[in-house]
Backbone as ProteinMPNN parsed JSONL, in Angstrom:
{"seq_chain_A": "MKFLVAFFLFFFLISCTSKQKVPEGVLPVPKLSAVMWDVMQADAVVSRRYSADTSLKRFDTSIQLYRQIFQAHHTSAEQFKKSIRFYEARPDLLQIIFDSLQRRAEAPADSTKHLSPV", "coords_chain_A": {"N_chain_A": [[30.42, 122.14, 127.425], [33.101, 123.023, 127.402], [34.333, 120.602, 127.769], [33.791, 119.309, 125.362], [35.192, 120.933, 123.519], [37.786, 120.557, 124.496], [38.031, 117.819, 124.025], [37.953, 117.674, 121.185], [40.214, 119.2, 120.61], [42.217, 117.624, 121.766], [41.901, 115.287, 120.208], [42.561, 116.345, 117.682], [45.274, 117.077, 118.07], [46.43, 114.565, 118.521], [45.911, 113.301, 116.081], [47.429, 114.873, 114.355], [50.068, 114.476, 115.224], [50.461, 111.807, 114.692], [50.54, 111.526, 111.974], [52.997, 111.381, 110.669], [54.092, 109.243, 111.852], [55.502, 106.033, 111.836], [54.86, 102.532, 111.287], [55.87, 99.819, 113.462], [58.938, 98.27, 112.715], [59.354, 99.555, 110.361], [61.534, 101.708, 108.717], [62.296, 104.956, 109.936], [61.73, 108.175, 108.356], [64.19, 109.858, 108.163], [66.207, 107.894, 108.496], [65.664, 106.004, 106.486], [66.079, 107.642, 104.282], [68.845, 108.047, 104.468], [69.801, 105.42, 104.108], [68.803, 104.875, 101.546], [70.231, 106.786, 100.098], [72.872, 105.814, 100.328], [72.547, 103.353, 99.013], [71.931, 104.235, 96.443], [74.362, 105.484, 95.827], [76.047, 103.273, 95.856], [74.988, 101.844, 93.687], [75.681, 103.605, 91.643], [78.481, 103.482, 91.729], [78.918, 100.787, 91.063], [77.798, 100.749, 88.506], [79.529, 102.46, 87.117], [81.935, 101.074, 87.375], [81.486, 98.563, 86.231], [80.432, 99.005, 83.646], [80.387, 97.925, 81.04], [80.271, 95.286, 81.538], [78.729, 92.175, 81.438], [78.525, 90.036, 83.045], [77.987, 88.07, 86.049], [79.451, 89.361, 87.936], [78.943, 92.069, 88.332], [76.384, 91.997, 89.517], [76.977, 90.481, 91.829], [78.772, 92.213, 93.134], [77.085, 94.385, 93.666], [75.251, 93.198, 95.468], [76.985, 92.593, 97.566], [77.794, 95.176, 98.35], [75.293, 96.236, 99.123], [74.741, 94.638, 101.35], [76.779, 95.52, 103.075], [75.969, 98.161, 103.391], [73.445, 97.868, 104.658], [74.275, 96.644, 107.0], [75.903, 98.669, 108.085], [73.978, 100.571, 108.643], [72.511, 99.311, 110.522], [70.314, 97.641, 109.843], [68.189, 95.545, 107.791], [67.84, 93.756, 104.66], [65.232, 92.911, 104.392], [63.826, 94.618, 106.151], [64.344, 97.021, 104.896], [63.018, 96.634, 102.415], [60.382, 96.321, 103.369], [59.995, 98.851, 104.42], [60.182, 100.442, 102.115], [57.896, 99.545, 100.743], [55.92, 100.452, 102.531], [56.253, 103.279, 102.399], [55.716, 103.716, 99.725], [52.998, 103.547, 99.696], [52.395, 105.822, 101.013], [52.513, 108.632, 99.739], [52.909, 111.269, 100.623], [54.854, 111.131, 102.646], [56.841, 109.826, 101.238], [57.561, 111.762, 99.426], [58.932, 113.541, 101.048], [61.226, 112.061, 101.544], [62.278, 111.839, 98.932], [62.75, 114.543, 98.396], [64.732, 115.059, 100.281], [66.781, 113.401, 99.319], [67.258, 114.624, 96.874], [68.182, 117.167, 97.687], [70.543, 116.366, 98.877], [71.91, 115.342, 96.692], [72.349, 117.621, 95.262], [74.113, 118.961, 96.832], [77.448, 120.214, 97.598], [80.195, 118.338, 96.242], [82.248, 117.521, 98.012], [80.967, 117.104, 100.391], [79.67, 114.727, 100.38], [79.459, 111.204, 100.979], [81.578, 108.698, 99.768], [81.36, 105.496, 98.328], [83.209, 102.513, 97.867], [83.659, 99.598, 95.929], [84.317, 96.379, 97.28]], "CA_chain_A": [[30.967, 122.735, 126.231], [34.561, 122.998, 127.513], [34.738, 119.215, 127.584], [33.719, 119.034, 123.933], [36.315, 121.639, 122.899], [38.999, 119.864, 124.925], [38.051, 116.534, 123.334], [38.337, 117.904, 119.793], [41.597, 119.654, 120.608], [43.028, 116.437, 122.036], [41.816, 114.448, 119.014], [43.304, 117.028, 116.634], [46.705, 116.961, 118.365], [46.836, 113.175, 118.317], [45.898, 112.998, 114.647], [48.536, 115.585, 113.71], [51.357, 113.892, 115.57], [50.588, 110.445, 114.179], [50.566, 111.513, 110.518], [54.312, 110.992, 110.191], [54.528, 108.085, 112.603], [55.57, 104.832, 111.0], [54.648, 101.314, 112.063], [57.05, 99.104, 113.947], [59.609, 97.512, 111.666], [59.553, 100.426, 109.197], [62.563, 102.711, 108.995], [61.804, 106.336, 109.906], [62.096, 108.955, 107.164], [65.622, 110.211, 108.05], [67.055, 106.71, 108.354], [65.465, 105.449, 105.145], [66.758, 108.555, 103.356], [70.283, 107.761, 104.537], [70.037, 104.105, 103.496], [68.569, 105.01, 100.103], [71.36, 107.54, 99.539], [74.011, 104.908, 100.205], [72.215, 102.379, 97.972], [72.09, 104.936, 95.163], [75.799, 105.678, 95.611], [76.588, 101.946, 95.516], [74.567, 101.559, 92.313], [76.482, 104.447, 90.745], [79.838, 102.928, 91.708], [78.885, 99.532, 90.308], [77.538, 101.083, 87.096], [80.766, 102.991, 86.53], [83.002, 100.071, 87.359], [81.137, 97.435, 85.36], [79.498, 99.534, 82.641], [80.302, 97.044, 79.877], [80.318, 93.908, 82.013], [77.422, 91.521, 81.467], [78.615, 88.852, 83.888], [77.4, 88.147, 87.38], [80.328, 90.146, 88.808], [78.216, 93.318, 88.642], [75.334, 91.634, 90.47], [77.625, 90.083, 93.085], [79.315, 93.414, 93.779], [75.934, 95.13, 94.197], [74.75, 92.485, 96.656], [77.978, 92.769, 98.626], [77.697, 96.562, 98.829], [74.018, 96.38, 99.837], [74.907, 94.015, 102.68], [77.591, 96.432, 103.882], [75.135, 99.327, 103.701], [72.455, 97.486, 105.665], [74.998, 96.424, 108.253], [76.336, 99.976, 108.593], [72.798, 101.286, 109.127], [71.852, 98.449, 111.508], [69.02, 97.234, 109.309], [68.273, 94.36, 106.948], [67.203, 93.891, 103.358], [63.795, 92.734, 104.602], [63.296, 95.842, 106.744], [64.432, 98.028, 103.838], [61.917, 96.369, 101.48], [59.129, 96.616, 104.072], [59.917, 100.307, 104.516], [59.884, 100.958, 100.773], [56.474, 99.256, 100.471], [55.106, 101.347, 103.352], [56.33, 104.648, 101.896], [55.045, 103.769, 98.424], [51.577, 103.759, 99.987], [52.298, 107.135, 101.662], [53.233, 109.58, 98.884], [53.285, 112.477, 101.365], [56.123, 110.863, 103.315], [57.82, 109.484, 100.217], [58.028, 113.021, 98.856], [59.943, 114.069, 101.976], [62.45, 111.285, 101.297], [62.81, 112.249, 97.635], [63.284, 115.905, 98.539], [65.981, 114.935, 101.025], [67.779, 112.834, 98.412], [67.585, 115.637, 95.875], [69.044, 118.168, 98.335], [71.86, 115.758, 99.069], [72.549, 115.22, 95.376], [72.727, 118.969, 94.827], [75.116, 119.484, 97.766], [78.816, 120.142, 97.066], [80.722, 116.971, 96.17], [83.085, 117.163, 99.15], [80.157, 116.811, 101.568], [79.027, 113.432, 100.232], [80.271, 110.045, 101.316], [81.767, 107.855, 98.592], [81.527, 104.075, 98.574], [84.002, 101.822, 96.862], [83.413, 98.168, 96.027], [85.367, 95.593, 97.931]], "C_chain_A": [[32.501, 122.696, 126.251], [35.083, 121.581, 127.282], [34.773, 118.864, 126.099], [34.884, 119.692, 123.181], [37.624, 120.938, 123.245], [39.146, 118.525, 124.204], [38.518, 116.706, 121.89], [39.785, 118.389, 119.675], [42.546, 118.478, 120.822], [43.064, 115.533, 120.804], [42.631, 115.041, 117.868], [44.813, 116.888, 116.843], [47.212, 115.548, 118.129], [46.892, 112.857, 116.831], [47.052, 113.695, 113.921], [49.872, 114.926, 114.005], [51.531, 112.508, 114.98], [50.674, 110.393, 112.663], [51.917, 111.076, 109.969], [54.885, 109.823, 110.971], [54.511, 106.863, 111.689], [55.378, 103.602, 111.87], [55.97, 100.68, 112.507], [57.637, 98.276, 112.806], [59.837, 98.304, 110.389], [60.565, 101.495, 109.588], [61.951, 104.099, 108.971], [62.374, 107.093, 108.704], [63.591, 109.283, 107.106], [66.526, 109.0, 107.834], [66.898, 106.09, 106.969], [66.127, 106.337, 104.097], [68.253, 108.264, 103.315], [70.616, 106.433, 103.867], [69.87, 104.204, 101.978], [69.709, 105.772, 99.432], [72.55, 106.616, 99.32], [73.773, 103.846, 99.129], [72.382, 103.016, 96.59], [73.569, 105.149, 94.831], [76.45, 104.355, 95.212], [76.225, 101.582, 94.086], [75.392, 102.358, 91.307], [77.902, 103.908, 90.616], [79.879, 101.668, 90.854], [78.655, 99.809, 88.823], [78.79, 101.62, 86.409], [81.824, 101.902, 86.366], [82.734, 98.955, 86.354], [80.193, 97.869, 84.244], [79.335, 98.603, 81.445], [80.258, 95.572, 80.262], [78.91, 93.329, 82.075], [77.427, 90.285, 82.364], [77.94, 89.078, 85.235], [78.249, 88.967, 88.346], [79.645, 91.444, 89.243], [77.15, 93.056, 89.702], [75.934, 91.288, 91.832], [78.178, 91.284, 93.84], [78.192, 94.248, 94.383], [75.424, 94.496, 95.479], [75.701, 92.68, 97.825], [77.919, 94.19, 99.206], [76.403, 96.791, 99.605], [74.12, 95.787, 101.239], [75.712, 94.926, 103.607], [76.78, 97.662, 104.301], [74.135, 98.994, 104.799], [73.112, 97.253, 107.02], [75.411, 97.761, 108.88], [75.17, 100.767, 109.187], [71.981, 100.461, 110.126], [70.427, 98.097, 111.08], [69.227, 95.987, 108.458], [67.593, 94.644, 105.613], [65.686, 93.787, 103.504], [63.163, 94.004, 105.176], [63.317, 96.985, 105.718], [63.26, 97.865, 102.858], [60.566, 96.696, 102.108], [58.924, 98.133, 104.153], [59.558, 100.928, 103.17], [58.405, 100.733, 100.451], [55.567, 100.191, 101.269], [55.082, 102.746, 102.756], [55.727, 104.787, 100.497], [53.549, 104.026, 98.6], [51.33, 105.108, 100.663], [53.074, 108.163, 100.846], [53.653, 110.856, 99.596], [54.632, 112.298, 102.062], [57.221, 110.513, 102.308], [58.382, 110.745, 99.568], [59.091, 113.665, 99.74], [61.283, 113.371, 101.747], [63.083, 111.721, 99.981], [63.413, 113.65, 97.69], [64.626, 115.887, 99.257], [67.105, 114.407, 100.131], [68.201, 113.857, 97.36], [68.489, 116.72, 96.462], [70.454, 117.621, 98.514], [72.619, 115.654, 97.755], [73.038, 116.577, 94.879], [73.776, 119.61, 95.73], [76.504, 119.398, 97.132], [79.384, 118.73, 97.195], [81.531, 116.585, 97.395], [82.268, 116.827, 100.392], [79.459, 115.463, 101.473], [80.009, 112.325, 100.55], [80.368, 109.153, 100.086], [81.993, 106.421, 99.027], [82.443, 103.493, 97.51], [83.778, 100.33, 97.027], [84.617, 97.445, 96.611], [85.867, 94.537, 96.994]], "O_chain_A": [[33.128, 122.375, 125.242], [36.137, 121.386, 126.677], [35.697, 118.191, 125.641], [35.489, 119.072, 122.307], [38.475, 120.748, 122.376], [40.25, 118.141, 123.817], [39.383, 115.964, 121.424], [40.492, 118.02, 118.737], [43.56, 118.357, 120.134], [44.131, 115.066, 120.404], [43.32, 114.308, 117.158], [45.547, 116.609, 115.894], [48.305, 115.358, 117.596], [47.832, 112.207, 116.373], [47.594, 113.144, 112.963], [50.721, 114.829, 113.119], [52.666, 112.073, 114.783], [50.865, 109.312, 112.105], [51.976, 110.459, 108.906], [56.041, 109.45, 110.772], [53.605, 106.696, 110.872], [55.697, 103.624, 113.059], [57.037, 100.987, 111.975], [56.905, 97.66, 112.031], [60.438, 97.799, 109.44], [60.464, 102.106, 110.652], [61.161, 104.403, 108.077], [63.378, 106.687, 108.119], [64.219, 109.011, 106.083], [67.496, 109.07, 107.079], [67.885, 105.696, 106.348], [66.68, 105.829, 103.122], [68.854, 108.24, 102.241], [71.603, 106.333, 103.138], [70.689, 103.685, 101.219], [70.106, 105.436, 98.316], [73.167, 106.631, 98.255], [74.702, 103.479, 98.41], [72.92, 102.39, 95.676], [73.974, 105.007, 93.677], [77.307, 104.324, 94.329], [77.063, 101.066, 93.347], [75.756, 101.848, 90.248], [78.462, 103.88, 89.521], [80.77, 101.503, 90.02], [79.265, 99.158, 87.974], [79.074, 101.278, 85.261], [82.511, 101.828, 85.347], [83.657, 98.464, 85.703], [79.241, 97.152, 83.935], [78.24, 98.506, 80.892], [80.213, 94.705, 79.389], [78.012, 93.911, 82.683], [76.43, 89.566, 82.43], [77.396, 90.149, 85.508], [77.814, 89.241, 89.465], [79.766, 91.859, 90.395], [77.031, 93.807, 90.67], [75.45, 91.75, 92.865], [78.059, 91.355, 95.063], [78.331, 94.762, 95.493], [75.191, 95.191, 96.468], [75.263, 92.908, 98.952], [77.987, 94.37, 100.422], [76.411, 97.466, 100.634], [73.635, 96.378, 102.204], [75.372, 95.084, 104.779], [76.896, 98.137, 105.43], [73.991, 99.748, 105.761], [72.565, 97.625, 108.059], [75.274, 97.944, 110.09], [75.357, 101.543, 110.125], [70.89, 100.867, 110.526], [69.474, 98.235, 111.847], [70.328, 95.438, 108.415], [66.873, 95.63, 105.457], [64.943, 94.492, 102.821], [62.089, 94.418, 104.738], [62.406, 97.813, 105.687], [62.592, 98.84, 102.516], [59.703, 97.282, 101.455], [57.811, 98.628, 103.975], [58.727, 101.833, 103.099], [57.738, 101.634, 99.942], [54.56, 100.672, 100.749], [54.013, 103.342, 102.619], [55.274, 105.87, 100.128], [52.916, 104.651, 97.75], [50.179, 105.496, 100.865], [54.186, 108.53, 101.224], [54.65, 111.47, 99.218], [55.456, 113.212, 102.067], [58.385, 110.862, 102.503], [59.557, 110.783, 99.202], [60.04, 114.265, 99.237], [62.337, 114.007, 101.756], [64.291, 111.947, 99.919], [64.461, 113.906, 97.099], [65.547, 116.614, 98.884], [68.233, 114.898, 100.177], [69.377, 113.937, 97.003], [69.448, 117.145, 95.819], [71.437, 118.337, 98.322], [73.833, 115.856, 97.715], [74.031, 116.659, 94.156], [74.276, 120.692, 95.423], [76.716, 118.594, 96.224], [79.082, 118.017, 98.153], [81.508, 115.419, 97.791], [82.822, 116.31, 101.362], [78.727, 115.086, 102.388], [81.222, 112.483, 100.412], [79.36, 108.88, 99.433], [82.728, 106.159, 99.98], [82.439, 103.952, 96.368], [83.712, 99.84, 98.154], [85.766, 97.858, 96.448], [86.756, 93.765, 97.351]]}, "name": "protein", "num_of_chains": 1, "seq": "MKFLVAFFLFFFLISCTSKQKVPEGVLPVPKLSAVMWDVMQADAVVSRRYSADTSLKRFDTSIQLYRQIFQAHHTSAEQFKKSIRFYEARPDLLQIIFDSLQRRAEAPADSTKHLSPV"}
């Protein structure tokens, strides 16, 4: 009987700890939140700077900023996309990311990092 209880306890602990584990090659929740925040900030900067511009300059600036963001976070566009696809299939974890981004957006302005296009 003790063996059976121990087995179920062990199984329960393993299942609980692996619920937020992500596969290899997928950014963990805190890191993806940080990357997404910087991507959102870059999009805001580009939108403000090129609000009336319909040329490729807006697109080129976005791509350049995304590359800088991925480099700063030691990741790649492919890993970012793979992570987004993984979290789209895990709404429970995606909600944690969205909540984190919302808290950051509601934080005082002086505590946020601002990006400027190069």
